[in-house]
DRENFINU-626047 format. One line per 3 residues: their letters; for each residue y, z, x of C-alpha. Coordinates in pm, whole numbers, plus 50000, padded with zeros to 5 digits. Example, Ala and Ser with C-alpha at 12.3 -4.5 7.8 and 13.67 -1.06 7.14 Angstrom:
// residues 2
as	49550:50780:51230 | 49894:50714:51367
// end
This chain:
// residues 534
pte	15080:07521:17242 | 14768:07488:17466 | 14453:07682:17398
eek	14524:07923:17675 | 14871:08006:17516 | 14698:08033:17164
qtl	14484:08308:17343 | 14743:08500:17547 | 15075:08464:17386
phm	15192:08673:17108 | 15171:08510:16764 | 15500:08562:16574
pgp	15653:08494:16228 | 15916:08223:16170 | 16231:08282:15963
mnf	16283:08315:15593 | 16533:08119:15384 | 16732:08184:15074
aaf	16494:07988:14840 | 16229:08218:14928 | 16421:08513:14829
mia	16498:08358:14505 | 16153:08301:14413 | 16049:08641:14516
fie	16318:08774:14268 | 16149:08561:14002 | 15817:08715:14084
lae	15993:09068:14068 | 16115:09015:13711 | 15806:08877:13595
rfs	15613:09170:13744 | 15851:09419:13593 | 15786:09271:13245
yyg	15429:09222:13296 | 15339:09572:13419 | 15610:09740:13230
stv	15447:09609:12929 | 15072:09660:13023 | 15122:10014:13147
vfv	15171:10158:12793 | 14869:09945:12649 | 14618:10206:12682
nyi	14836:10471:12489 | 14949:10214:12232 | 14572:10128:12157
qqp	14402:10456:12231 | 14608:10750:12113 | 14694:10818:11757
lpe	15048:10813:11629 | 15201:11159:11666 | 15281:11362:11362
gst	15636:11284:11219 | 15678:10969:11441 | 15714:10605:11320
tga	15767:10464:11684 | 15484:10641:11875 | 15743:10843:12064
tkt	15689:11234:12097 | 15901:11489:12275 | 15641:11728:12346
gqa	15292:11567:12269 | 15092:11270:12356 | 15276:10940:12281
gal	15054:10680:12080 | 15035:10434:11800 | 14702:10283:11686
gmg	14459:10564:11740 | 14146:10323:11802 | 14006:10529:12098
qqa	13919:10495:12479 | 13642:10240:12448 | 13867:10015:12232
stg	14165:10054:12465 | 13942:09986:12770 | 13789:09666:12606
ltt	14124:09538:12518 | 14287:09600:12853 | 13990:09457:13031
fnq	14008:09143:12798 | 14375:09119:12883 | 14296:09135:13266
fws	14021:08863:13211 | 14223:08626:13010 | 14539:08652:13253
ytm	14337:08584:13561 | 14125:08296:13384 | 14451:08102:13286
plf	14536:08023:13653 | 14266:07782:13671 | 14450:07600:13376
gay	14773:07649:13542 | 14673:07498:13877 | 14531:07213:13715
iad	14834:07108:13536 | 15052:07175:13850 | 14849:06980:14106
tyl	14770:06695:13855 | 15065:06633:13643 | 15391:06873:13663
grf	15394:07004:14018 | 15446:07383:14087 | 15818:07423:13984
ntv	15799:07244:13638 | 15482:07440:13563 | 15645:07760:13650
cwa	15907:07652:13410 | 15691:07580:13130 | 15503:07928:13207
vlv	15813:08122:13164 | 15889:07974:12822 | 15512:08036:12698
amv	15526:08390:12833 | 15856:08453:12656 | 15689:08370:12305
ghv	15408:08625:12386 | 15665:08892:12482 | 15860:08846:12160
llv	15535:08891:11964 | 15452:09203:12164 | 15788:09359:12058
asa	15719:09270:11699 | 15361:09438:11715 | 15528:09770:11808
apa	15789:09754:11518 | 15784:10082:11303 | 15672:09885:11008
lia	15387:09738:11176 | 15257:10063:11366 | 15214:10205:11021
kpn	14965:09934:10944 | 14714:09962:11261 | 14497:09663:11136
vai	14797:09437:11124 | 14975:09579:11456 | 14634:09505:11650
gvf	14610:09149:11523 | 14967:09073:11635 | 14918:09257:11956
ava	14594:09033:12027 | 14786:08712:11954 | 15061:08845:12186
iii	14831:08903:12482 | 14669:08579:12426 | 14990:08383:12464
mgv	15149:08597:12716 | 14801:08536:12928 | 14852:08169:12922
gtg	15224:08203:13051 | 15118:08448:13312 | 14829:08232:13438
mfk	15039:07948:13463 | 15297:08133:13656 | 15070:08326:13882
ani	14897:08015:14007 | 15196:07854:14125 | 15452:08120:14224
spm	15242:08252:14529 | 15214:07890:14690 | 15567:07819:14622
iae	15724:08103:14800 | 15518:08040:15103 | 15596:07655:15093
qvt	15958:07742:15153 | 15913:07893:15494 | 15591:07747:15642
nha	15667:07379:15663 | 15626:07381:16038 | 15336:07333:16291
myv	15247:07639:16552 | 15517:07624:16852 | 15626:07802:17151
ktd	15964:07944:17178 | 16155:08178:17404 | 16267:08493:17191
kkg	16595:08703:17256 | 16395:08933:17498 | 16314:08624:17719
rrv	15943:08650:17613 | 15770:08331:17549 | 15591:08358:17185
iid	15422:08144:16948 | 15602:08106:16615 | 15259:08073:16403
pav	15281:07951:16037 | 14987:08177:15947 | 15173:08491:16077
taq	15495:08350:15879 | 15270:08333:15570 | 15145:08678:15640
rty	15512:08822:15655 | 15604:08625:15359 | 15320:08746:15141
mlf	15399:09105:15271 | 15768:09078:15151 | 15630:08894:14815
yll	15407:09185:14758 | 15667:09424:14833 | 15895:09299:14555
inl	15598:09254:14311 | 15548:09626:14348 | 15924:09709:14350
gal	15931:09528:14010 | 15610:09695:13885 | 15748:10041:13983
agq	16065:09987:13802 | 15902:09844:13497 | 15613:10102:13479
lgm	15826:10420:13553 | 16099:10315:13312 | 15878:10226:13024
vya	15632:10521:13022 | 15954:10714:12948 | 16088:10462:12692
ekn	15734:10494:12526 | 15748:10868:12515 | 16133:10922:12422
igf	16210:10622:12214 | 15890:10427:12110 | 15677:10144:12197
yma	15897:09875:12071 | 16154:09978:12345 | 15877:09986:12605
fll	15808:09623:12506 | 16164:09513:12436 | 16308:09604:12783
pti	16041:09420:12992 | 16127:09110:12762 | 16505:09157:12843
vfg	16457:09135:13218 | 16206:08848:13196 | 16483:08653:13022
ltp	16669:08643:13367 | 16391:08433:13539 | 16508:08081:13346
fvl	16863:08145:13498 | 16726:08189:13852 | 16499:07893:13842
yfg	16800:07686:13720 | 17033:07792:13992 | 16787:07725:14266
rnr	16638:07397:14136 | 16808:07203:14423 | 16722:07451:14686
yvk	16345:07483:14640 | 16092:07299:14852 | 15888:07099:14594
vrp	15544:06942:14638 | 15475:06657:14412 | 15142:06649:14209
sgs	14880:06445:14369 | 14676:06332:14062 | 14353:06475:13936
ilt	14218:06646:14249 | 13936:06843:14070 | 13745:06531:13984
kcl	13777:06391:14328 | 13674:06692:14489 | 13387:06728:14257
nvf	13299:06374:14322 | 13297:06444:14718 | 13084:06757:14667
rfa	12825:06572:14447 | 12783:06301:14709 | 12742:06529:14983
vrk	12485:06730:14789 | 12298:06399:14728 | 12274:06336:15085
agp	12181:06704:15192 | 11946:06769:14900 | 11931:07027:14640
npr	11850:07321:14858 | 12168:07539:14871 | 12087:07634:15245
swl	12130:07263:15341 | 12478:07296:15194 | 12591:07542:15464
rag	12461:07345:15767 | 12680:07129:16025 | 12730:06777:15902
fwe	12721:06857:15524 | 13072:06722:15456 | 13064:06460:15718
aal	12791:06295:15505 | 13048:06212:15238 | 13277:06020:15498
psr	13336:05680:15370 | 13356:05539:15707 | 12987:05593:15755
yse	12890:05344:15477 | 12944:04964:15410 | 13115:04859:15102
aek	12767:04785:14953 | 12620:05112:15002 | 12941:05280:14863
pay	12909:05417:14495 | 13188:05316:14245 | 13356:05673:14239
mtw	13390:05670:14630 | 13769:05621:14603 | 13854:05885:14858
ddn	13916:05831:15254 | 13801:06034:15546 | 14094:06251:15552
wvy	14046:06360:15183 | 13688:06466:15281 | 13854:06708:15547
evr	14077:06832:15287 | 13802:06912:15051 | 13599:07086:15329
kgf	13899:07291:15416 | 13968:07377:15047 | 13589:07479:15002
kac	13621:07700:15323 | 13941:07880:15183 | 13729:07970:14870
qvf	13418:08099:15032 | 13572:08433:15136 | 13648:08482:14756
vfl	13291:08534:14663 | 13279:08902:14701 | 13602:08985:14563
ply	13499:09053:14203 | 13325:09363:14337 | 13655:09485:14483
wlt	13850:09441:14152 | 13608:09642:13957 | 13723:09923:14172
ynq	14096:09822:14147 | 14084:09768:13758 | 14008:10140:13725
inn	14372:10207:13751 | 14456:09988:13481 | 14258:10197:13209
nlt	14024:10476:13302 | 14259:10665:13537 | 14541:10673:13278
sqa	14276:10807:13028 | 14172:11060:13285 | 14539:11188:13328
avl	14553:11269:12956 | 14293:11550:13003 | 14476:11683:13316
nth	14787:11925:13306 | 15086:11670:13319 | 15343:11962:13293
glp	15520:11743:13031 | 15524:11420:13211 | 15376:11120:13036
ndi	15023:11078:13137 | 15062:10719:13244 | 15348:10800:13489
lan	15080:10840:13754 | 15019:10475:13761 | 15338:10446:13946
lnp	15192:10599:14249 | 15024:10272:14318 | 15335:10059:14347
fal	15528:10355:14504 | 15274:10386:14778 | 15254:10018:14840
lil	15644:10008:14886 | 15592:10280:15157 | 15276:10121:15311
lps	15366:09758:15306 | 15679:09766:15544 | 15500:10029:15743
lel	15232:09802:15819 | 15439:09489:15850 | 15733:09634:16080
viy	15523:09901:16269 | 15148:09873:16272 | 15068:09492:16276
pal	15356:09414:16553 | 15206:09685:16760 | 14859:09558:16724
rra	14993:09214:16813 | 15167:09339:17124 | 14836:09516:17226
gir	14660:09181:17189 | 14459:09319:16905 | 14404:09047:16646
ftp	14353:09219:16290 | 14208:08913:16157 | 14182:08805:15774
vkr	13812:08911:15758 | 13869:09260:15925 | 14144:09333:15677
vfc	13948:09226:15375 | 13654:09444:15493 | 13883:09753:15540
gfm	14022:09691:15186 | 13664:09715:15035 | 13577:10047:15238
vga	13918:10198:15146 | 13856:10091:14771 | 13531:10282:14771
lsm	13689:10593:14903 | 13938:10571:14629 | 13665:10580:14359
vsa	13482:10872:14532 | 13810:11063:14485 | 13825:10959:14118
alv	13473:11081:14055 | 13531:11405:14223 | 13833:11480:14006
qna	13618:11375:13682 | 13348:11617:13805 | 13604:11889:13836
iyn	13742:11812:13459 | 13368:11832:13331 | 13311:12155:13505
qsa	13638:12302:13384 | 13652:12177:13018 | 13547:12406:12748
cgk	13364:12101:12584 | 13179:12015:12932 | 13119:11650:12949
yaa	13324:11557:12619 | 13659:11675:12762 | 13858:11364:12643
tce	13803:11464:12283 | 13816:11829:12302 | 14021:11994:12033
eqp	13954:12342:12159 | 14099:12265:12510 | 14301:11939:12494
fid	14372:11930:12889 | 14243:12154:13173 | 14441:12361:13417
lnv	14422:12107:13678 | 14733:11952:13799 | 14753:11578:13723
wvq	14880:11512:14085 | 14543:11563:14216 | 14492:11204:14118
tps	14716:11096:14393 | 14443:11009:14673 | 14278:10776:14432
yvl	14610:10579:14382 | 14723:10580:14722 | 14384:10495:14863
ial	14372:10174:14604 | 14716:10082:14707 | 14618:10071:15076
sei	14298:09881:14978 | 14499:09627:14771 | 14726:09539:15084
fas	14405:09479:15302 | 14193:09290:15031 | 14463:09131:14797
vtt	14760:09046:14999 | 14520:08921:15281 | 14333:08675:15038
ley	14670:08537:14897 | 14758:08453:15260 | 14431:08319:15330
aft	14420:08115:15009 | 14743:07966:15126 | 14694:07907:15505
kap	14360:07771:15467 | 14401:07546:15172 | 14546:07180:15191
ksm	14901:07127:15038 | 14747:06930:14743 | 14503:07202:14674
rsm	14703:07525:14709 | 14756:07586:14335 | 14386:07535:14274
vms	14264:07756:14555 | 14518:08023:14469 | 14399:08009:14098
iql	14024:08053:14231 | 14144:08357:14408 | 14316:08482:14105
fmt	13999:08394:13900 | 13786:08643:14092 | 13995:08912:13916
ais	13885:08749:13570 | 13518:08760:13697 | 13541:09124:13767
sal	13700:09195:13434 | 13403:09015:13262 | 13166:09214:13468
gfa	13361:09511:13349 | 13234:09469:13003 | 12879:09531:13132
fls	13012:09892:13225 | 13212:09948:12906 | 12936:10203:12814
lte	13043:10429:13096 | 13397:10422:13033 | 13385:10739:12800
dpn	13266:11070:12806 | 12992:11177:12923 | 12936:10911:13160
lvi	13275:10886:13371 | 13159:11039:13692 | 12884:10795:13688
nya	13126:10503:13623 | 13364:10601:13921 | 13050:10671:14170
lma	12909:10326:14075 | 13227:10163:14147 | 13253:10322:14481
gla	12901:10189:14561 | 12981:09835:14446 | 13296:09832:14668
fag	13104:09960:14966 | 12810:09714:14919 | 13074:09438:14871
gil	13228:09522:15195 | 12922:09517:15404 | 12812:09186:15229
fal	13143:09048:15313 | 13145:09130:15683 | 12794:09028:15732
sfr	12881:08689:15566 | 13211:08594:15720 | 13221:08765:16062
kld	13188:08437:16234 | 13525:08317:16072 | 13715:08530:16305
ree	13613:08303:16594 | 13728:07994:16373 | 14068:08145:16269
dal	14304:07916:16478 | 14086:07610:16426 | 14101:07660:16041
nnl	14473:07700:16068 | 14516:07391:16264 | 14320:07156:16034
tag	14504:06877:15877 | 14708:07041:15579 | 14691:06720:15364
// end
């Protein structure tokens, strides 16, 4: 298409194939197993074993097992989040350098399965009776699971998009006789919307089922059922092995990338401001130097420099994401603990966590099938930068809601700001569904911030670096988990209102900084998408 057509014709997604749906099912099963297991971690660690129970189950009271308190549960779940999202860097390196994405995913499934088996063992009645032993087995399980999860997450996202975006932008006439542009970036946007829809379908089914398994049968069943569902993934991988588009590994790209960057820095000087100026990357083009001037490590060509530049451009928008993930991570621990102090009317306290994937199942198709097409028809381009900014702002509103609920808890509890450990009044007469705005708002923010940056990571990264760029996007979650340890003292009474208010402030500040830093990228959107993919 011409430049005029790019500006005037509607940008539409291309078709999806069966291979993409198979990969989406694999992700659904993996997310069912991951979230189905992790949703009960807080109760397993924090709450004590109910009287007369050997499995942690209880018909009337609060399910629990090890009784180690809220700070221990927040610390361990935060570590699990950190570890699981650090390992994608390892998974990306293995995939891009040695195995390729498909083979790395196969090994990831095997490693994660070992972790799942150990997780089931940690919840066996014989081990629950010995909390110090059980927590040791549990810790080993989440470490092994984290390695498998990281290897899996770094590669499954780019793998699904590669099935449907192997084409350049082109013009066609649709069924209504309109001329439209089939845009691989819009195809990637729709693919990741579907991908995220199935992620959350798996998460919802896993979380909803396992909170009842935990409460009515025991923690061993809440860990066993996800393991069984995860066992379906090797069969789907094998069945589709000849259908998938597979990108071959391209050697040790990390070392080559760092060498290009090192050479460009040497030419530009040590001041980071000079690294942002025009011509920074062009200084590393081999064509500018004679053979005598080239260092021994300059083994790349001009095209590789442009690929590295594109990869760095893809990564730069991730810088402020840890501030967003600090907000999102509250649903993994503190909001579950908050629900235990509210009136659940007999429901498991961790049932509210399902509001997040449930809201996503409604919001994702609403945005993809109604809102986004309407904006495109109206000529309004809701670009990635605008969507991510909205994600930060909506995330901040979610934490404002959580702070208001926590303040109401403190005001109504007989123990004031020590409501979580109040024996006089174990829960207050405030319906647990008051948490709904927090979960729904964080779900909407997740679509804008998380789905969009997944899409951005794929569409802006060269083919040879997609796993690495995707892993850096995921690593932002690990950084936020590490930052979360700094706020660990705020994750228990009497500091929880401060905790939620601080998270809201950080998300708001992150959104403002993001918008100010990357507002110019909107004007470069098509140019970045059309850079050589590599």
